[in-house]
Residue, then its C-alpha position, 0 to 999 in steps of 0.5 A: x291452326x290448320x289441323x282439323x278432326x274429321x269424323x267420318x261417320x255417326x259411329x265415330x262421332x263420340x270418339x272424334x269429339x273426345x280426341x278434338x277436345x284432347x288435341x284442342x282441335x276444331x271438328x268437322x263431320x261428314x254424313x256417310x251412307x252406304x248402299x246396302x246391296x252394292x257396299x258403295x260408300x257416299x259422302x255428303x254435308x261437311x260441317x266446316x271448310x276443309x281447304x288448306x287444312x290438315x285432316x286427322x281422322x280417328x276410328x275404331x277399325x279398318x277392314x276394307x279401307x273403302x270408306x277412308x279412301x273415298x273420304x281422303x280423295x274427296x277432302x283432297x279434292x276440296x282442297x285439304x292438304x294432308x289426310x292422316x288416319x289413326x285406327x285402333x284395329x287393322x283388320x285389313x281384309x283382301x286387297x285393303x293394304x294395296x288400296x290404302x297404299x295406292x290412295x290419297x291418304x298420307x299416313x295411316x296409324x294402326x295399333x298392333x291389337x290385331x296382328x298385322x303380318x309383313x305381307x299386309x304391311x305397306x310404306x304409308x303404315x305405321x304401327x304403334x304398340x299397345x303393349x304398355x296399355x295391356x301391361x298397365x291394365x293387367x298390373x291394375x288387376x294383379 
């Protein structure tokens, strides 16, 4: 009862809703804006109360981690208990691993769809294999 799916931006809304329905969890949304010249991200307009909630967020990829770090800091400041990210592709550009590790994100799950070299791995990161999904798809085509 204290878990909630958080959608960080409009692009993740459909995916977040699908996960929330499968997990039978409520969903909250943020409005994210990014200054195109500076790259600075701001969030506003939560659609639910996040206090005392365990937050789980789903997204397709992470490159810098800037949005995720900022979102986690904000929801924790509001009173969320935990913040967990589940991301399909971990592109992890320069400095992303350090920023994510130092952030208030409790745990980050990535698939191995994109190679994550040992130097980009960090304690909060859990890598999940997608080999079985690829094998199943190959078997269907064979």
